[in-house]
C-alpha positions, 0 to 999 in steps of 0.5 A, a space after each residue: 300698422 302702416 297707414 296707407 297713403 292715397 291721393 284721395 286721402 291726401 286731398 281729403 285731409 288737406 281739404 278738411 284742414 282748409 275747410 273746402 270740399 275735396 271736389 273743389 280742391 281737385 277742380 282747382 288743381 285741374 284748372 291750374 294744370 290746364 292754365 300751366 299747359 295753355 300758357 306758353 302756346 297762348 303767349 306764342 300766339 300773341 307774340 306771333 300776332 304782334 309780329 304779323 301786324 308789324 309786318 303788315 304795317 311794314 308791307 303797307 309802308 313799302 307799298 306806299 313808297 312803291 306807289 310814290 316811286 312809280 309816280 316819280 318815275 312817271 313824272 320823269 318820263 314827261 319831257 317837260 318835267 325833265 326840262 324844268 328840273 334841268 333848269 332849276 337843278 342844273 341851271 340849264 338854258 335852252 338855245 337862244 335864252 339867257 340866264 341870270 343868277 343873282 347871288 345873295 339875293 335871299 341873304 339880307 345881312 345888316 351891319 347893325 346886328 344885335 350883339 355885334 360890335 360896330 365895325 370901324 370903317 374909317 381907315 385911311 388908305 395905305 395903312 398896313 393891315 396890322 394897324 387896321 386890326 389894332 385900330 379895329 380892336 381898340 375901337 370896339 369899346 368906343 362907339 354909340 351904345 344901342 340900348 
């Protein structure tokens, strides 16, 4: 005689072997099916929410840049601002004014740099350039030692 297989019989056999009730096993299977069904849409939902928040941050950043550009445009519409920028950036002067440009005022280079060799400045005039180079090279080791 053939034994008839049914879903209820299979569940009850499995449940008896594991020591749990058939209803609890069916409940677990239903919950698992619901979880498997809802997992992909939930994942898509959270991915889209992350994308939306990233786009909102980008829009906020672009709005801030737009406000900054509008403020810059308003500044450039002021003739006094344009005149001051022309003076500083392009070194323009108004008629009747004199402009003095001092080059190297910010650079304070000294001959006593640390790690640099002293420069021999005792070259007589009329000495060829190659003699000056050779003298400069040979005088590197000679000189006062700065501890």
